[in-house]
N, C-alpha and C positions, 0 to 999 in steps of 0.2 A: 369114744369119753361124752361126758353131754353136762352144762353148770344146772346144779341143783339147790332149791330152796330153804337148804340146810343151814341155820346158824351156825357162822365160823367160828369163835367165840365155842357155842357149847360145843361141838367140833373138837376144839383144842382144850378142853374142859376137861374128854372120858376120859375113862380109861384107859394109860397103853399107851395113851402119847407121847414120842421121844419128849423130853423135857429141849433138845435144841431145833427139836420144828417152832415149838412155843417161840423160844428165845428167835431164833430167826426169827419165825413171824415179827416179831414186838421190831425187828431190825428194822427192817420193812416196811414197817408200818412209822415210824420214826422218820425216817427217812422221807415217804412218800405219805406223810398222812392222812392228803385227799381222796388220795385213790381208792377206787371203788374192791369190793374183798366177797371173794364168792366160795363155794367147795363144789368142786369138778371131782366125777366117778366114774367108771365104765372101765372101757378095757385102752392100756395103750397103745402106743407105737413096741412092735416086737411081742403084743396079744395077753403081758398083764396085767388085769386087775389093780387101780389106782387107782388113789384117792390124793387129789392136789388142791394145795389154795392158789385157785386162780388173783392176781389183784392185773387190776385197769383190763380195759374190754377192748379188743381190737377185733379187726376182722385180718384174719391170714388170709393170702394172697395163694392161689395154687395153679401149680401150670394149665394147666384145664379146667374147668366151671370152673362156680362162680365162688369163692374166696369163703369163708365158713366161719365163726364167731370163735374168738380166742382169746388167752391173755395174755397182755405183754410180760408180765414173770407170775413162772409157777413156785412152788415150793410142795415137793411131794419124800415121805416116808417112804427108802427101798428096804430090803433086805440089809444088804451091808451099809447101807451111805446115804445121805441127803442131798438130793436131787433139787437145785436150785434152774428156772428154764428162764432162759434170759432173750425172750422173742425181741428183741429192739435193733436196729439193724442204723449205722450212720457211714456213710461214706457206702453204703453198698456191702459191708460185712457186718457182721454179728460183733455186739462188740464183749460177747467174752474169750474173742479174739484177740482184739485191742490191751484188754486187763490181766489176759491170762497167766502171761510171767510175772504177772504183782501179785496175783491173789493166794498165796501160799501155800499149805499141801492140797492141792485141788487137783482133780484131772477133768480139764476139757473139753466138747466138744461143740459143736458149730453156734449152737445155742444156750446148750448144759455144762453147768458145774458141778461135779462129781466129787465132796467132801465129810468125813469121816463124824466131827465132830463141828461146831460152831468156830467151835475157839481156834479150827485148824487156817480157818480167814484171817485176811490183813485184815484186822476193822473198819480202818481206811478207806482201803481200797474200795472192798466192798458196798461202803457207801458209796464212796465215787461212783463206781456204778451201778448199782441203782440211782442214784438221782440223775445218771448221763440216759437212763433207760429213760425214766419219770420227761425228762426231756423230751426226748421222741418222742410221745405222748402225745404231750402241747401245742409239738411241731402239726400233729395232724388237721 
């Protein structure tokens, strides 16, 4: 995956972009109005071609070698669902684990949330999670 210079707003206004991606982007920007935003493209984990809206700039540590430039929060449309990647850690664990049982109709992984529609998520809990993630960025 690589950060592109493509305008995120132009991407969101393009043909075929899922309205829930646009709505979810608006929620992230509402909760974290000063966070950076960039479009990432390329082959993601599992070998699939992806387009991800990345919010916040972080250096993701790796077990060996130098860390890699990445995003704090990522939003992508998958074939059957939307993915929200939350690469924020508090007390040594990914935040998604702390919020998983309150998010609503979603499947969570260590740093990911999969949901069919934005309305499937509890809006209050989603905003809490995003704000908490933003505070981890501010703490660095």
